[in-house]
Every structure is written in C-alpha cells, then in structure tokens.
C-alpha positions in Angstrom: 36.8 -84.6 -47.2 37.7 -86.7 -44.2 41.4 -85.8 -44.6 40.5 -82.1 -44.9 38.6 -82.3 -41.6 41.5 -84.1 -40.0 43.9 -81.5 -41.1 41.8 -78.8 -39.9 41.3 -80.4 -36.4 45.1 -81.0 -36.1 45.7 -77.3 -37.1 43.3 -76.1 -34.4 45.1 -78.5 -31.9 48.5 -77.0 -32.9 47.2 -73.4 -32.5 45.5 -74.2 -29.2 48.8 -75.9 -27.8 50.9 -72.9 -29.1 48.9 -70.4 -27.0 50.0 -71.7 -23.6 48.4 -70.3 -20.5 50.0 -69.3 -17.3 48.8 -70.6 -13.9 47.9 -67.0 -13.1 45.1 -66.8 -15.8 46.8 -65.3 -18.8 48.8 -66.3 -21.9 52.5 -66.8 -21.5 55.1 -65.5 -23.9 58.1 -63.4 -23.9 57.9 -60.5 -21.5 58.1 -57.2 -23.4 59.2 -54.5 -20.9 62.4 -52.6 -20.3 62.9 -50.9 -16.9 64.3 -47.4 -16.7 65.0 -44.9 -13.9 61.3 -44.2 -13.6 59.6 -47.4 -15.1 59.3 -50.7 -13.3 58.3 -53.8 -15.2 55.9 -56.4 -14.1 57.2 -59.8 -15.2 56.7 -63.4 -13.9 55.0 -62.3 -10.6 57.9 -59.8 -9.7 58.5 -56.1 -10.2 61.8 -55.1 -12.0 63.5 -53.4 -10.4 62.2 -54.1 -7.0 63.2 -50.7 -5.7 63.4 -47.3 -7.5 64.6 -44.2 -6.1 63.2 -41.0 -7.7 63.0 -37.1 -7.0 60.0 -35.5 -5.5 57.5 -34.7 -8.4 58.5 -37.7 -10.5 55.9 -39.8 -12.2 56.8 -43.4 -12.0 55.4 -45.7 -14.7 54.6 -49.6 -14.1 54.4 -51.6 -17.3 52.9 -55.0 -17.5 55.3 -57.2 -19.6 53.4 -60.3 -18.9 50.5 -62.1 -20.6 48.3 -61.9 -17.5 47.0 -59.0 -15.3 48.7 -57.5 -12.4 47.9 -54.5 -10.0 49.9 -51.9 -8.4 48.7 -50.9 -4.9 50.2 -48.7 -2.2 50.8 -50.8 0.9 48.8 -50.2 4.1 50.7 -47.6 6.1 52.4 -45.8 3.1 52.9 -42.0 3.6 51.0 -39.7 1.3 48.2 -40.5 -1.0 47.3 -44.2 -1.5 47.0 -45.4 -5.0 45.5 -48.3 -6.7 45.8 -49.2 -10.5 42.9 -51.8 -10.7 43.8 -54.6 -13.1 46.6 -53.7 -15.5 46.1 -55.8 -18.7 49.1 -57.4 -20.6 51.0 -54.5 -22.1 49.2 -51.9 -20.2 50.7 -49.2 -17.9 49.8 -47.5 -14.7 51.4 -44.1 -13.5 51.4 -42.4 -10.3 53.2 -39.1 -9.3 55.0 -38.9 -6.0 54.8 -35.5 -4.6 56.4 -36.0 -1.2 59.7 -37.5 0.0 59.4 -40.9 1.7 59.5 -44.5 1.3 56.5 -46.1 -0.6 56.1 -49.8 -0.5 53.7 -51.3 -3.1 52.4 -54.7 -4.2 50.5 -56.6 -6.5 47.0 -57.5 -5.1 46.7 -60.6 -7.4 50.2 -62.0 -6.6 51.4 -60.4 -3.4 48.7 -59.5 -1.0 49.2 -62.4 1.3 52.9 -62.5 0.7 54.0 -59.0 1.6 57.7 -58.5 2.1 59.7 -60.6 2.4 57.8 -62.7 -0.1 55.2 -62.0 -2.7 55.0 -59.5 -5.7 56.1 -56.3 -4.1 58.5 -53.3 -4.4 59.5 -49.9 -2.9 59.7 -46.5 -4.4 61.9 -44.1 -2.4 61.4 -40.4 -3.1 64.1 -37.9 -2.2 
C-alpha cells in the first residue's frame, strides 16, 4: 500500500514537472504555426513574420502558436479602422480585413504595449 502511494506521488510529480509553464502565464511546448503570405504566427513573444505586405481587401490571420495568450491590437495612430483581438488563447486565431491601402502597425497588449517599436512584440501590415 505504502509503495503504491509513493509510486502515485512520483507519477504526479513527473506529470507536473513535464507540463512546464512559461513566465508569461501559459504552458510551454513546441510552437504550432506556419506563417504564410496572409498569416502571421505568434511565437515566443514575437510575430513571425514581423511584416506582411498584402493587397487591399485581404483578410490577415494571426495564429497563436504558443501555449499562452497573446493579443493583436492596432497601434495608436493606425490609419483606417482600429482593431483589437482580445486574448487569443493557445492555438486560437484572429482575423482582420484591410480595406484601404496604408501601413498598419500592431502589437500584443500583453507583451508589447510598453515596448512598442523598436522593442516589444509588434509588427506591421502594409496594404497596397
């Protein structure tokens, strides 16, 4: 009985240690996102790619490839309609359609508000 309890406790410790947490409040792990011409990935407190160039009318998708939440927020002074994703959970996505030409900087409110360019989690969508 005692050894069964000990084995169970060790098993729980192994499981708990195996599910590491990140300093940003979520579980770590291998990122699961592939960027495309219209999709930016949120990985390790950065956007990848940092800059996308798309045509007017294109819907851009941001996918959270991390184990913790991120946001996608238009930066102050962005031309056109402002957007804010709210928290995008691990594996989740956010989309925005860009209907006018211009340069649209954006950032993660959790990991980039105080560190807007040149530091912090930020990116730019250029619409032509």
